[in-house]
C-alpha positions in Angstrom: 11.3 -11.7 -6.8 8.3 -12.7 -4.6 4.8 -10.5 -5.2 1.2 -10.5 -3.3 -1.9 -11.1 -4.5 -4.6 -9.4 -2.7 -8.1 -9.7 -3.4 -11.8 -9.3 -1.9 -12.1 -5.0 -1.5 -15.5 -3.8 -2.1 -17.8 -1.2 -1.4 -20.2 -2.5 1.0 -22.8 -0.8 3.3 -22.5 -1.1 7.6 -23.1 -4.4 8.9 -21.8 -6.3 6.0 -19.1 -8.8 5.7 -16.4 -9.2 3.4 -13.3 -11.3 3.6 -9.8 -10.3 1.9 -7.4 -12.8 0.1 -3.4 -12.0 0.4 -2.1 -15.3 -1.7 2.0 -15.1 -3.5 2.6 -15.9 -6.8 4.7 -18.4 -8.3 5.8 -21.6 -7.3 5.5 -22.0 -3.2 7.1 -24.2 -0.8 5.6 -22.5 2.3 3.8 -19.2 4.0 3.9 -17.8 7.5 1.2 -15.3 8.0 2.7 -12.6 9.9 -0.1 -10.1 9.8 -2.8 -7.4 8.5 -2.6 -3.4 8.1 -5.0 -0.8 7.5 -4.5 2.9 6.6 -7.4 5.5 6.4 -7.4 8.8 4.1 -5.2 11.0 6.2 -4.3 8.7 8.7 -1.2 7.0 9.2 -1.1 2.8 8.8 -2.5 0.6 11.7 -2.2 -2.7 12.9 -5.2 -4.2 12.7 -3.8 -8.2 13.5 -0.5 -9.0 14.3 0.4 -12.8 14.3 1.5 -14.3 17.2 3.1 -17.5 18.7 0.4 -18.1 20.3 -3.3 -19.7 19.8 -4.5 -16.5 18.3 -3.3 -13.4 16.5 -3.2 -9.9 18.4 -6.0 -7.8 17.0 -6.9 -4.4 17.6 -9.1 -3.1 19.8 -11.5 -1.4 16.8 -11.8 -4.7 15.3 -11.7 -7.4 18.5 -14.7 -9.9 17.9 -15.6 -8.2 14.7 -12.2 -9.5 12.4 -10.4 -12.9 12.3 -7.7 -14.2 10.8 -7.4 -17.6 9.2 -4.8 -19.5 7.2 -5.3 -22.1 4.7 -1.7 -23.3 4.2 -2.8 -26.2 0.9 -3.5 -22.3 -0.9 -0.3 -20.7 0.9 -3.5 -18.1 1.6 -4.1 -15.8 4.3 -7.9 -14.6 4.6 -9.3 -11.6 7.3 -12.8 -12.4 7.4 -14.4 -8.7 8.3 -17.6 -8.5 9.7 -20.2 -6.3 11.3 -18.3 -3.4 9.2 -18.8 -0.1 10.1 -17.6 3.3 8.2 -14.5 3.6 10.2 -13.1 0.4 8.7 -12.7 2.2 5.4 -9.1 1.8 4.3 -6.4 0.4 2.7 -5.7 -3.1 3.8 -1.9 -4.1 3.4 -1.1 -7.7 4.4 2.4 -9.4 5.2 3.8 -12.9 5.0 6.9 -14.6 5.6 6.9 -16.9 2.3 9.3 -19.5 1.2 10.0 -20.3 -2.8 10.8 -23.8 -4.1 15.1 -23.9 -3.9 14.6 -19.8 -2.5 15.1 -18.6 1.4 12.7 -17.6 3.3 11.6 -13.7 3.0 9.0 -11.1 4.0 6.9 -9.6 1.5 4.1 -6.9 1.4 1.1 -7.0 -0.3 0.6 -3.4 -2.5 -2.8 -3.2 -0.7 -6.2 -3.4 -1.3 -9.2 -0.7 -1.1 -12.4 -1.2 1.2 -15.1 1.3 1.4 -17.7 0.9 4.2 -21.0 3.1 3.3 -23.9 4.0 6.1 
């Protein structure tokens, strides 16, 4: 079974930057970036960035202009670059990927979540 490994979470001060990474384990043929989500304490999970068939992803209004999704197909890794962070960005962040393992069919996989804390 495919598992997604998330890394890059940390404690940062407001105004700082952070980059999250998301990559599947095992022998991978290809990935398809699907999106990033987050959930703050006591809140419902919300969309951060949803990949579309267009030229750019659909970003939530709260992160537009500050967050950027990118993909490195050579490394089979999806990234979330977060700039100008505020305490309202504090949450557990989840990635979502389509994955094709060598010799196996396409499947969608969720990360287990990674904590991001932003202080004043």
